[in-house]
N, C-alpha and C positions, 0 to 999 in steps of 0.2 A: 538591392536595396532591401532592410529588413520591414516585414509587413507588421503593422502595430494595429492593437484595437483601436478601435474610432466611435465617437458618440455621434451616431445617425440622427437620433432623437432624443430630446431632453429624457434625463436618466437612464436611459438604455445604452449597456455598454456592448458593442459589436466585436467578436473574435473572430478571427479568421483561425477555423478547424485545422488547416493543414500546416500552420505555423510548424517549423522545428520539425521535432519528429511525427507530427502528425496522426498520433493514434488517439484512442479513448481517454487517456490521461489529462488533455485537454478538457473533452467533455466532464471528465471526472471532478478535477480541478476546480473548473470555472462554475459547477454548478453547487459544488461545495459552499463553496467562497459567497455565491449569491446567495444562498438560503441563511448563511452565517451572516450577511452584512445587510441581508433584504436588499439586494440589489438587482434590477431586472438586466438581464443577457442575453442576446442575441448570438448565436453560433453558423455561423456559415463553412461550407466545403467540409464537411465534419468527414474524416477520413478518407477523403476522396483519393488519396495515394495509395490506398492500401488493397489487396486483391478482391475484397468483399467490402467496398465503399459503404459509408453511410453507416447507421446506426444497427447495430447485429443485437440479438436477443441480451447478451450480457449489458450492454450499452443501454438497452431501452429498458432494462430492469432498473439500473441505477437512475434513469431519468424519473420513472414513475416511482421510485421509492423517495426520493429527493422531493418530488412532486408531492407524496403524501403526509411527509412531516412539515410542509410549510404551507399547505393548501393553495398551490401553485397555479397560476394560468399558464396552462403549456399550448404550445402550437408545433406542428411538426415532429410528435413523437408517435411514431412510424417505422417498421422495419424498413430498411435501407435508406430513410430519410438523410439529406446531407445538410438540410438547415434545419435549426429549431430555435424558437422563441420561450423564454422561461421567466416568469416573473411571479417569485416568492411573496404570499401575503403575510404569512405568519410563523411561528416556529414553536412546535409542540413535542414535549417530550410525552413518553406513555408507552404502550407495547404495542411492537409493530411485528408483522411477519411478510417475508418477502422470498420469494421463490423462483431463483433466477430460470429454473428450467420450466416454470409455469406458461412462458410465451412460445417456445419452440424446442423442448425437449434438450433445452442446451444445458453442458456442463460447465457453465460459465463461473469463474473464481467467488466464492463469497468471502474471500480477504478484500476482495477491490470492491465489492460492494459496501462491506462494513468500513472499511477506511474512508469511502466516501461520506456516508453515514454519521459517521465519528465526529466529521471536523465540526459540522453544525450543531449536532447534537451535545457537543460537550460545552457549548452556549445557551442551551435552551433551559428555561425556566424551572422544568421539573427532570426529574431522572428517567432513563429509557431503558425500556428491556428491548433487544430485538432476537427474532428467531429467523435466522437465514438459513435457506436451502440450496444446493447447487453443488459444486465442485470444491471441496477443500484442499485438496493436492493434484492439480492439475498445470500441465506447462505455462511457460509465460506469465504465471501470476506466482505472487508469494504463498507458500502452505500457510495454512492455520500455525505452524508451529514456528512460523519466523513472525507472524504478529504477537503470539504468547511469549516468545523469549526475546525478542529482538525490539520489535516495534512499539510494543505497549511498555515495556520497563523503560526505555528511551523516553517517552511520552510521560511517563509517570514523574522521571526528573523534573519535566518542567509545569507540572501540576495538573495533567491530564487525568484524571481517575476513571478506569475502563476496565473491564474484566471480560474474557472470551472464554468461552468453554466447547470444546468439541465432543459433540455427542454421537455423531453417525459421520465415518469417513465417507469421502465421494471423492473418485477416482474418474479420469477422464477414459472413456468417452461417457460413461454411465451417470457420473455425477451421483445426484440423491443423497450427498451429504448433508450434515445439519450442525450448526453452531448457536450458541445462544451467547448474545452480548448484553451487557449491563454497563451503562454511563452514567456517571453522576456530574452533574453541571460543575464548571470551575468558575472560579470568581476572578483569577487573574493568571496568565501565563508568566511564567518564570524563562529567562535566558538559559542559552544552552551553550556552554563552553565545557567540553569536556577536556579532560587532562589525556595526554598522549599514552597510549598502551604501551606494555611491555612485549616485547617478541615471544619470550619463552612464558607463556601464560596459561591458564586452565581452561580448557575447553569443555564445553558440554554438548552431547549428541545423542541423536536417536536413531535405532536402524530397526524400520518396522515393516512388516509383510501383511497383506489382506488378502485370504484365500488361496495363500501359497505358503509352502514349506517354511517351517519357522529356518531350515538350515540357509535358505538364502539370506535372512536377515543376518544370519550368525556370520556367514562370509563376508557380508558387506562391513558388518563391524569389525570383525579380525584385520581385513586389508587396510581398513583406514587406521586402527590403532597403529598397524605394523608402521605404515609411510609416517603417521606423526611421530612416534615414538623416534624413527630415523632421523627426522627433524627436530627433536628434543622439545617437543609440543606434547605436553601433558593433556589426555582426555578422557573424560568418563561417559562412554558410550553405552546407554542402555539398548536392550532389543525388547519389542513389543509384538506381539501376534493380536492383529484385529480382526473381530468377527462380524463386524458391523456392517462392511461395506457392501454394495451390491455387486462390484465386480473386482476382480484382482488387482494388486498393485503393489509397488514397494518403492520404499524412501530411504534415504540417507540424508539425516540432517545434523550439520557442525553448526554452533554458535557460540560466540563469546558474547555473554547475556548482556540486552542493552545497548550493543554497539555493531554488531555483525551475525548475519546468519548467511549458511551455502547449503542450501538443498541440492538433491539430486533424484530424479525419479527413473524407477527401474522401467522399461520398455523393451519390447520383444526385437532379439536379436543382440542384446547388450547384456553383457555378463554380471554379476552381482560386484566382482573386482572393479569392472569399467564404471559402474554407478558409484563406487567410493571414491575411486580416482577421481570424479569429476568435482564432486563435493571438496576432496581433500585440496586438490591444486586451486580452487577458488579460496578457499581458506588460507592457503601457504601465501597466494599471491598479495591477499589482503595485509597477513602481517608482515611480510616483506615489505610492503608499502609504509609502514609506520603510522598509517592514517587512523584517526581517531574512531569514525564508523565506515563503513561499507558504503558501496555506491549508490545501493536500493535506498537504504535508510537515508542517505542525504537527501534524495529528491523529494522522501516521504514526510520529511520533518519540515522542509520550507514552509507550508503553507501554514502549519500550527505556529511557527516561530514567527511569522511575519505578522500574526496576530498578536504578539506578546508586546508589552511596554518596554519589555529590555533587550539591549543588542544580542546576537548570538555570534559565535564564530567556532568554526572545526574544521576538522580535515577530512577529507575522503581520496581514495586512490587516484579516480579520474573524475573529470567533467563530464558527466555522461550527456548524451542526448536528450534523455528524461529530465535531468537535472535544468539544463539550460532550459528546456520549454517550459518546466514548471516554473522558472523563477521569472519567465516573462510574462506568463497569467498573472500570479501573483501580483507583479507591479503593475498588472492594468487595471486591478483593483484597489490598491492599497498604496498610500504616499509612502512606500519603503523603498530603501536603496539595497539590492542585493549585489555585491560584489564576488565575482567568481575569478580566481585566482589559478590561470591555468599552469601549474607547478607539479612538483613530485614529491610530497602527496599535493592533492591539488587543496586550494584553501576556499571556503564559502563564508562570507561576511554577510550577517542580515544587520540594517543599521533601521530600526523602526521610526515611522512616521507620525505614531500618536494616535492611529485609527484603531479602533477595536469594535466588535461586534456589539449591537444593542443592548443585549443583556449583559453583559460585561461591565459595559460603562455605567450601567444603572446600579452595579453593587458597590 
């Protein structure tokens, strides 16, 4: 039987943190919406099914950052905690600096922290400037280039005005990267109904190395261009040598701007050609699906689209566990209907219920 959020006390929304994929995304989505909507929320069983249950440094940074921008009253914000209560009292733009590694030397992703902060700060009364320290290109998280080339351009189409600049690269496990984000408050979010892409389309890309020979980046680019050319996909892939990072690393990133992105990170024992293959295969599978956006962008867009006054509809290759989980969380907070059609490609339809953040309602 499906576990649902419940109202244990008046005004308090209680969510099961182990629902669905049961990871940190439940926490980030729930707290972002709580701040945007000025809603008290409690989470139980946070990440209890994971090898390291409860709040880890990267999750705790998100909790404390969202508390800082909302003057929230928080209980349970400790490493390893599986229960948390969070009551936002306000929402203020301004200048903020958050370091994921400050808690326990973590290379946690600054991209996930930025996404969590962006949702409420898009509805703050004044602009915001964020300086975020941590991992910029780390496993299991979107790299900064995914945000700048895919996520933010897609949000720009619906009315979110934000920029993100990479000042220092941060690879796993050293971290230490730095990004600067700027967010302009929005008045109203538009609907998202992208047209279906053409399979034989132009792709942008980046092959980058930090503290490693440029030849590795050249090999990554050459392999990717050869495979994409064979598939009749035109790609413009640039090469970059970075000198800012604390530790070595490599990246190949392929994107259809504003629609989809496919990163692959180098690691010990994996050749440059294998790194390229990983990104290329992800891209080709997406193009073959005929979907409008990739699976990751699909779940990242849902909380924003649910706050809009217009309906949205788009396709993605599959209904990922992340997407299903985010849709569940959003529907606990908002009177919105999210229809997920499990076809090929999958279809997502968001039907608004007329509720918007307080700042948006006052404009």
